[in-house]
C-alpha positions in Angstrom: 65.8 20.7 -162.5 67.0 23.8 -159.8 65.5 23.8 -156.6 63.7 27.2 -157.2 62.1 25.9 -160.6 61.3 22.4 -158.7 59.4 24.0 -156.0 57.3 26.4 -158.6 56.6 23.5 -160.6 54.8 21.7 -157.2 52.9 24.9 -156.7 51.7 24.8 -160.0 50.5 21.3 -159.9 49.1 21.8 -156.6 47.2 24.9 -158.0 45.6 23.0 -160.8 43.7 20.9 -158.0 42.1 23.8 -156.6 38.4 25.0 -157.1 37.5 28.5 -158.9 36.5 29.8 -155.7 40.2 29.5 -154.0 41.6 30.3 -157.1 39.9 33.8 -157.0 40.4 34.6 -153.3 44.3 33.4 -153.5 44.3 36.1 -156.9 42.9 39.2 -154.6 45.4 38.2 -151.5 48.0 38.9 -154.5 49.0 35.2 -155.3 50.2 35.6 -159.1 50.5 31.7 -159.5 46.7 31.4 -159.0 46.2 34.3 -161.2 48.1 32.5 -164.1 46.1 29.0 -163.1 43.2 31.1 -163.4 43.8 32.3 -166.7 45.3 28.7 -168.0 41.8 27.2 -166.7 39.8 29.5 -169.1 42.1 30.3 -172.0 40.5 27.4 -174.0 37.2 28.5 -173.3 38.1 32.2 -174.3 40.2 31.2 -177.3 37.4 28.9 -178.6 34.4 31.3 -178.1 36.7 33.9 -180.3 36.9 30.9 -182.9 33.0 30.2 -182.8 32.0 33.5 -183.4 34.2 33.6 -186.5 38.0 35.4 -185.4 40.9 34.4 -187.0 43.7 32.9 -184.7 45.5 36.0 -184.1 42.0 38.2 -183.3 41.4 35.3 -181.0 44.5 35.7 -179.1 44.0 39.7 -178.7 40.5 38.4 -177.4 42.4 36.6 -174.7 44.7 39.7 -174.0 41.3 41.7 -173.4 39.3 39.6 -171.6 42.0 38.8 -169.3 42.5 42.5 -168.2 38.8 42.8 -168.0 38.8 40.1 -165.8 41.7 41.7 -163.5 39.6 44.9 -163.0 36.5 43.2 -162.0 37.9 39.9 -160.2 37.2 41.6 -156.9 33.4 41.4 -157.4 33.5 37.6 -159.2 33.8 35.9 -155.3 31.6 33.2 -156.5 32.9 30.7 -159.2 29.1 29.8 -159.7 29.3 33.7 -161.7 32.7 33.1 -163.3 31.7 31.1 -166.2 28.7 33.1 -166.8 30.5 36.2 -166.9 33.6 35.0 -168.9 30.8 34.2 -171.1 29.1 36.9 -171.7 32.1 39.5 -171.7 33.7 37.1 -174.0 31.0 37.1 -176.3 30.4 40.7 -176.2 34.2 41.5 -176.7 34.7 39.3 -179.6 31.3 40.7 -181.3 33.1 44.2 -181.0 36.1 42.8 -182.7 33.3 41.2 -185.5 31.9 44.3 -186.2 35.4 46.3 -186.4 36.5 44.0 -189.1 33.0 44.4 -190.6 32.4 40.8 -190.9 28.9 41.2 -192.1 28.2 37.8 -192.6 29.3 36.4 -189.3 27.1 39.3 -187.1 24.0 38.2 -189.4 24.3 34.7 -188.2 24.1 36.2 -184.4 21.7 39.2 -184.8 18.5 40.1 -186.3 19.8 43.2 -188.6 23.4 42.8 -189.9 24.2 46.4 -188.9 22.7 47.4 -186.0 20.2 45.4 -183.8 20.9 43.1 -180.7 20.8 39.2 -181.1 16.9 38.3 -180.3 16.8 36.3 -176.8 16.1 33.1 -178.7 19.4 33.5 -180.6 21.3 34.5 -177.2 20.1 31.6 -175.3 20.9 29.3 -177.8 24.6 30.4 -178.3 25.4 30.8 -174.6 23.8 26.7 -174.1 26.6 25.7 -177.0 29.3 27.8 -174.8 28.4 26.1 -171.4 28.3 23.2 -172.9 31.8 23.7 -174.8 33.0 25.1 -171.4 31.7 21.6 -169.3 33.3 19.6 -172.5 36.5 21.6 -171.2 36.6 20.7 -167.7 35.8 17.1 -168.6 38.7 16.9 -170.7 40.6 18.8 -168.2 39.9 16.1 -165.5 40.6 13.1 -167.8 43.9 14.7 -168.0 44.4 14.7 -164.0 43.2 10.6 -163.5 45.6 8.2 -162.8 46.7 6.7 -166.2 45.0 3.4 -165.7 41.4 5.4 -165.2 41.8 7.5 -167.7 42.5 4.7 -170.4 39.8 2.7 -169.3 36.8 5.5 -168.9 38.3 6.2 -172.7 37.3 2.8 -173.7 34.1 2.7 -172.5 32.9 6.6 -172.8 34.9 7.8 -175.7 35.8 5.4 -177.8 33.3 5.0 -180.8 32.0 2.6 -180.4 32.9 1.9 -176.5 34.6 -1.4 -176.0 32.7 -3.8 -174.1 33.7 -5.2 -170.8 35.0 -8.0 -172.9 37.2 -5.8 -174.8 38.1 -3.4 -171.9 39.5 -6.8 -169.9 41.5 -7.8 -173.2 42.8 -4.7 -173.5 43.7 -4.0 -170.2 44.8 -7.3 -169.4 42.7 -7.6 -166.6 39.9 -9.9 -165.4 36.6 -8.9 -166.7 35.0 -9.3 -163.2 37.0 -6.4 -162.1 35.8 -3.8 -165.0 32.4 -2.9 -163.8 34.5 -1.9 -159.9 36.9 -0.3 -161.8 35.0 2.0 -163.7 32.7 2.9 -160.7 35.5 4.0 -158.5 37.3 5.6 -161.7 34.1 7.4 -162.3 34.0 8.6 -158.7 37.1 10.3 -158.8 36.5 12.0 -161.8 33.3 13.2 -160.0 35.4 14.5 -157.3 37.9 16.0 -159.4 35.1 17.7 -161.8 33.6 19.0 -158.5 36.5 20.8 -157.2 36.9 22.1 -161.0 33.3 23.9 -160.4 31.5 22.0 -162.2 
């Protein structure tokens, strides 16, 4: 890897640990790499929303591009990360529904709105869908934070919390080759590292 490529790679890794607030400020200051990181951070959420609403892969990819352009136009009014996730969910859902209507996917629209053609979705339906999308985003953040943990921490937390059924302390100790008495303290330290990562990511 040449020096320029190595430097770009190091800057990219550093930005992955930035909070949304810091990324937004950097984007507004003209940092192209920060903009790329911001899109990478939320692209999975945008794509998933499109697929959940009923878009095909190609349409979901187009949706990602459209919402990215809208976000770029409105970035100056989104200085708080607390409003960013909600804004992205609202805009993405609205744009996805436009695509659905344009393609006349009446069955998909009918599951989201009272009238299959013209009426807006009821408040109850909207709240339910928004809650699901927020949960989806939170799951994505947890997965990304887990990937940033040291290998030993990630493996232990996966055994204890992701594996079905969860491993016992004895099983964790045997599989990781550590004393059973060290599992609890290591678990606590790893959870604290995960908590800090999630906080920095705006969770």
